[in-house]
Structures are given as C-alpha cells and as structure tokens.
C-alpha positions as CSV (number, residue, x, y, z in Angstrom):
1,M,104.8,119.0,115.5
2,S,105.1,123.1,114.6
3,L,105.2,123.0,110.6
4,S,107.3,126.9,111.1
5,M,110.5,124.5,110.9
6,F,110.2,123.8,107.6
7,E,111.0,127.1,106.4
8,E,110.7,127.9,102.7
9,I,113.6,127.3,100.5
10,K,113.9,130.6,99.1
11,T,116.2,129.4,96.2
12,R,115.1,126.7,93.2
13,T,115.7,123.3,94.4
14,L,116.6,120.3,93.9
15,Q,115.9,116.3,95.6
16,E,119.4,116.9,97.5
17,Q,118.8,120.2,99.1
18,I,115.7,118.7,100.4
19,L,117.5,115.3,102.0
20,E,120.1,117.6,103.5
21,K,117.4,120.0,104.7
22,L,114.8,117.0,106.2
23,K,118.1,115.5,107.6
24,D,119.7,118.4,109.1
25,L,116.5,118.9,110.7
26,I,117.0,115.4,112.4
27,K,120.2,115.9,113.0
28,D,119.9,119.1,115.7
29,G,116.7,117.0,117.3
30,S,113.7,119.1,115.7
31,L,112.6,116.5,114.2
32,K,112.4,113.2,116.1
33,A,112.6,109.6,115.5
34,G,108.8,108.2,116.1
35,Q,107.6,111.2,114.7
36,F,105.5,111.4,111.3
37,L,105.9,114.3,108.9
38,P,104.1,116.6,108.2
39,S,101.8,115.3,104.7
40,E,104.1,115.5,101.5
41,R,101.8,117.8,100.0
42,D,101.8,120.6,103.4
43,L,105.6,119.7,103.4
44,A,106.1,120.7,99.8
45,K,104.4,123.6,101.1
46,T,105.5,124.5,103.5
47,L,109.5,124.1,101.7
48,G,108.3,125.9,98.5
49,V,108.8,122.9,96.7
50,S,107.3,121.0,93.9
51,R,105.6,117.6,95.8
52,I,108.0,116.0,93.0
53,P,111.7,117.2,94.6
54,L,109.7,115.9,97.5
55,R,109.2,113.1,97.0
56,E,112.4,112.1,95.4
57,A,113.9,113.0,98.4
58,L,111.5,111.1,100.8
59,N,112.5,107.8,98.3
60,K,116.3,108.6,99.5
61,L,116.2,109.1,102.7
62,Q,113.9,105.5,102.9
63,V,116.1,103.3,101.4
64,L,119.2,104.8,103.6
65,G,116.8,103.9,105.8
66,V,116.3,107.6,108.0
67,V,112.7,107.7,106.9
68,E,109.6,104.2,106.3
69,R,106.5,105.0,103.8
70,Q,104.0,103.1,103.5
71,H,101.2,103.1,101.0
72,G,98.5,105.9,102.3
73,R,100.7,106.5,106.0
74,R,102.7,109.3,106.6
75,T,106.3,109.8,106.7
76,L,107.9,108.0,109.9
77,I,111.0,109.5,111.2
78,K,113.4,106.8,112.1
79,G,116.7,108.9,112.7
80,L,119.9,109.0,111.4
81,G,122.5,105.8,111.4
82,G,125.4,103.6,109.5
83,I,128.4,104.2,107.2
84,P,129.5,107.6,106.4
85,I,129.1,107.3,102.8
86,T,130.5,110.2,101.9
87,E,133.7,109.7,103.2
88,I,134.1,106.7,101.6
89,I,133.1,108.6,97.9
90,E,135.8,111.4,98.7
91,I,138.4,108.9,99.6
92,I,137.2,107.1,95.7
93,S,136.8,109.9,94.2
94,D,140.1,111.1,94.6
95,S,142.2,108.0,94.5
96,G,143.5,105.8,91.1
97,D,144.2,107.5,87.9
98,E,140.8,109.1,86.4
99,I,140.6,107.4,83.1
100,E,140.9,103.4,84.9
101,T,137.7,105.4,87.0
102,V,135.6,105.6,84.3
103,N,136.1,102.7,83.3
104,Q,135.5,101.4,86.9
105,L,132.3,103.0,87.2
106,K,131.3,102.2,83.7
107,E,131.1,98.5,84.4
108,I,129.6,99.0,88.0
109,R,126.6,100.8,85.6
110,L,126.2,98.0,83.0
111,I,126.3,95.2,85.5
112,L,123.9,97.4,88.4
113,E,121.4,98.8,85.5
114,V,121.5,96.3,83.4
115,E,119.8,93.7,86.0
116,A,117.7,96.2,87.7
117,A,116.1,96.0,84.3
118,G,115.2,93.2,83.9
119,L,114.0,92.8,87.6
120,A,112.2,95.6,86.6
121,S,110.1,94.2,84.1
122,Q,109.4,91.3,86.9
123,R,108.7,93.1,89.1
124,R,107.2,96.8,87.6
125,D,103.6,98.0,88.8
126,K,101.1,100.2,87.5
127,D,102.6,103.1,90.1
128,D,106.0,102.4,88.0
129,L,104.3,102.2,84.8
130,K,102.5,105.3,85.3
131,R,106.1,107.0,86.1
132,L,108.1,105.0,83.4
133,E,105.7,106.1,80.8
134,E,105.0,110.0,82.1
135,L,108.9,110.2,82.2
136,V,109.0,109.0,78.7
137,E,107.0,111.5,77.5
138,Q,108.6,114.4,79.4
139,M,111.2,113.3,77.6
140,E,110.1,113.4,74.0
141,K,108.8,117.3,75.0
142,E,111.6,118.6,76.2
143,Y,114.7,116.5,74.0
144,K,116.1,120.1,72.8
145,E,116.2,120.9,76.4
146,V,119.7,119.6,77.2
147,E,120.4,119.8,80.9
148,K,116.4,119.2,81.3
149,L,116.7,115.9,79.3
150,Q,119.8,114.9,81.4
151,V,117.9,115.6,84.5
152,L,115.0,113.2,83.2
153,S,117.1,110.4,82.1
154,L,118.5,110.5,85.5
155,R,114.6,110.3,87.0
156,F,114.2,107.6,84.6
157,H,117.0,105.1,85.6
158,M,116.6,105.6,88.5
159,A,112.7,105.1,88.5
160,I,114.2,101.4,86.7
161,V,115.9,101.1,89.9
162,E,113.4,101.4,92.4
163,A,110.8,99.2,90.0
164,A,113.3,96.5,90.7
165,K,111.5,96.5,93.7
166,N,115.1,95.5,95.4
167,R,116.0,97.6,98.8
168,I,120.2,96.9,98.6
169,L,120.2,97.2,94.8
170,S,118.4,101.2,95.9
171,L,120.9,101.7,97.9
172,V,124.2,100.6,96.0
173,Y,122.8,102.5,93.4
174,L,122.6,106.1,94.9
175,F,125.8,105.4,96.1
176,F,127.1,104.5,92.8
177,H,125.2,107.7,91.6
178,D,126.9,110.4,93.8
179,L,129.8,108.6,93.1
180,Q,129.1,109.0,88.9
181,Q,128.0,112.7,89.7
182,R,131.5,113.8,91.5
183,S,133.0,112.7,88.7
184,R,133.8,114.9,86.3
185,K,133.1,113.4,83.2
186,Y,130.2,114.2,80.5
187,S,128.2,112.1,78.2
188,K,128.8,112.9,74.2
189,R,125.8,111.5,73.0
190,I,123.7,113.0,75.4
191,H,124.3,116.5,73.4
192,S,124.3,115.2,69.8
193,D,122.0,112.2,69.6
194,P,118.7,113.6,71.9
195,I,116.3,111.7,70.1
196,G,118.1,108.8,70.1
197,I,118.5,109.1,74.0
198,V,114.9,108.9,73.9
199,K,113.8,107.0,71.8
200,D,116.7,103.9,73.8
201,H,114.0,105.2,77.2
202,K,111.1,104.8,74.7
203,E,112.5,101.0,74.0
204,I,113.2,100.5,77.6
205,F,110.0,101.2,78.7
206,K,107.8,99.4,76.4
207,A,110.2,96.1,77.2
208,I,109.9,96.7,80.6
209,Q,105.6,97.0,80.4
210,E,105.5,94.0,78.7
211,K,107.1,92.4,80.9
212,D,110.0,90.9,77.9
213,R,112.8,90.3,80.9
214,K,115.5,89.2,78.1
215,L,115.0,92.3,75.9
216,A,114.8,95.0,78.4
217,E,117.7,93.3,79.9
218,E,119.7,93.7,76.6
219,L,117.9,97.5,75.6
220,M,119.4,98.8,78.8
221,R,123.5,97.2,77.4
222,S,122.8,98.6,74.3
223,H,121.8,101.7,75.6
224,L,124.4,102.1,78.5
225,D,127.7,100.8,76.1
226,Q,126.2,104.5,73.8
227,V,126.8,107.0,76.4
228,T,128.4,106.0,80.1
229,F,131.5,107.9,80.2
230,I,132.6,107.7,76.6
231,L,135.7,110.1,77.7
232,P,136.7,111.6,80.1
233,Y,136.0,115.5,80.6
234,Q,139.2,117.7,80.1
235,E,138.9,121.8,80.0
236,K,140.1,123.4,77.0
C-alpha cells in the first residue's frame, strides 16, 4: 500500500472530513477490505492533521463497522455497507413541526445520555477516565472561547458514550448526533453560562470516576435539562 493515496488535507479539518476522505478511498477501491491502514502516527502526518480528530474519525468508522481497531494492532479495513443513514437523517430533518422535532430530539438525548452515563460509571477503564479528565481540564482552560467549548463539550459527551462500552448505543448516538447537527437549534446556556457547563461536566466526570451510577445519571439528566434545545434558533 502506498502512502501517496493519503494526500495532505490542506485546510483545517474536522474529523468528519477525515472520515469522508477515508470512506471515499474505500469506495473507489484505493483501500480494500482486508488491508490494514498505516499507523495512526503515519496517517495523521500524511493527511496533515493531528491524531485527535483522526482517532475520532477512526472510532466512528469502527462503530459503523467500516474498520476494526484492536489494541496494539493496526486498523483493519472491513468495507462499506449497511443502511444509508444520511438519507434517513435528511427525511427526519425535513419533516414535521420544527418545535415538535426539537422536543423529540431532547427526549431522545435524555434517554441515550442518561443511560450512557450510568453504564460508563460501571464500565469505564483507565483510558476512558484519562480522556474524560483531559477534556475537563481543556474546558477549564478554554471556557471563555465559545466555539472551542462547544467542540470540547461534544467530545466529552461522545467519550462518555464510548465509555459505556455498548457498540449499538454508540451507533445510535452517532445517528442522533448527525440529526442534531442538521437541525439548526442552539443551546443558550453554553453562551450565557460557560462556567456552569464546565462545572456540570466536572461533576459528571467525578461521579463516573467514583463508579456512582445513580449520581452520574442524576447529574447528566440535570445537565441536559438545562442545555438541550431550549428554543429553536430564529434568524432576525
């Protein structure tokens, strides 16, 4: 396999762009099922990105069943297939009353993330705790930067879902996240109370760290009640 197929991504990239690049290489046959990707370090260097968004893209591809990652081994390509999720998301996003859709999204998020927090408190490992702690520390440093805080907050919630160690839950959450991103709704609290957001995340992390399932679930529910889809965003 030649590294030349992984030409450098010129612009500042998000993990979604890396994900699409890798999927395109699989679609056109440049990458084939049964092959192994280059090491994470080499691939990140060739793409011109840091290892964090690359790792997130690979994790998402693993949840979707496109690749298989094993500790201490290179990433195996399994191939594309499955349900056309993007088409389903488009249909849901464009249908129904906007406020009703917002309320339904809130209900789904509560169901998914409260349970994820509880499971994570029982199943998290050292790597999960390290990742969550690092994200909390970054949020404490970047809380004045709204856009950075939003990205870190998303990564924190996704890390909790991953710590729950349930592949189907991770897949459903990624589906939900894509749907949420397509609906133009904004949380007011992340703008008006960034310190509160960081405090919530720190308390949730502590509960997960201490394996307190009940507290982790209660804190997550309270947090989401305050930040989730308060009102539809309306341009003026």
